[in-house]
C-alpha positions, 0 to 999 in steps of 0.5 A, spaced: 558 484 327 556 489 332 552 495 330 550 501 334 543 503 333 544 510 331 536 513 332 536 517 338 532 513 344 525 515 345 522 515 352 528 517 356 526 523 361 531 528 361 533 530 368 539 533 372 545 528 373 547 526 380 554 529 382 559 524 379 554 520 375 558 516 370 552 513 365 553 509 358 547 507 355 548 504 348 543 500 343 545 495 338 542 493 331 539 486 331 540 482 324 535 478 320 531 474 321 531 475 329 529 482 327 522 480 326 522 479 334 527 483 337 527 491 336 534 491 339 539 490 344 541 495 350 546 496 355 546 501 361 552 501 365 553 506 371 558 508 376 556 513 382 560 515 388 559 512 395 552 514 398 550 518 391 544 515 388 540 517 381 533 516 379 533 514 372 526 515 369 523 513 362 516 512 359 516 505 356 514 502 350 509 496 349 515 491 349 517 486 353 525 486 356 529 480 358 534 484 362 541 481 365 544 484 371 549 480 375 546 474 377 539 475 375 535 475 368 528 478 369 523 478 364 520 485 365 513 486 362 510 492 359 510 497 364 503 502 363 506 508 367 512 512 368 518 507 369 524 509 375 530 505 377 534 508 382 541 507 381 547 507 386 554 504 386 556 501 380 553 496 375 551 494 368 545 491 365 544 488 358 537 486 355 533 484 349 527 489 347 522 485 344 517 488 339 510 488 341 507 482 341 513 478 339 515 475 346 508 471 345 511 464 342 515 463 349 509 464 353 504 459 355 499 465 356 497 471 353 503 477 354 498 481 357 499 476 364 506 480 364 503 487 364 506 491 370 510 485 372 517 482 373 518 475 373 525 470 372 527 468 366 527 461 368 519 461 370 518 462 362 523 458 359 526 453 364 531 453 369 537 450 365 536 455 359 535 461 363 542 459 367 545 458 360 543 465 358 545 468 364 552 465 364 553 467 357 552 474 359 556 474 365 562 471 362 562 475 356 568 480 356 564 486 353 557 488 349 560 485 342 560 478 345 554 479 349 550 481 343 553 475 339 551 470 344 544 473 346 543 473 338 545 466 338 541 464 344 534 468 342 535 465 334 535 458 337 529 459 342 525 463 337 521 460 331 
């Protein structure tokens, strides 16, 4: 069952919304035993009128995020400063937010090697597994399916 995380998000910098911005940010609980590695799943979707952009900013936590967006799955390392993403057009992203240090079992190096960097998930777990995850996220019809598929994927991969 997919459960929304009720506590308010922390670290999001509030700013005036761009004209016509439609933005949804949801977070989903993670069940045991996967909650030993993941803090939550999150989903962001947006729609902006043509030619309009919106800069979304946050003060990140010391966490690794694995982010699916379109044809890509990226591992976003710990960001040591303000994070800003300029939104335009229409898109969505879905991610797994790892607890601090909990991404280490997937790396052949210290987690600190990912600080302030973004790499392809395939570089970390191999092309075949990364492609399977990307395809599972892309073919899901909604966040409930994404949460279910992501939970199954990470449960099988993590110790």
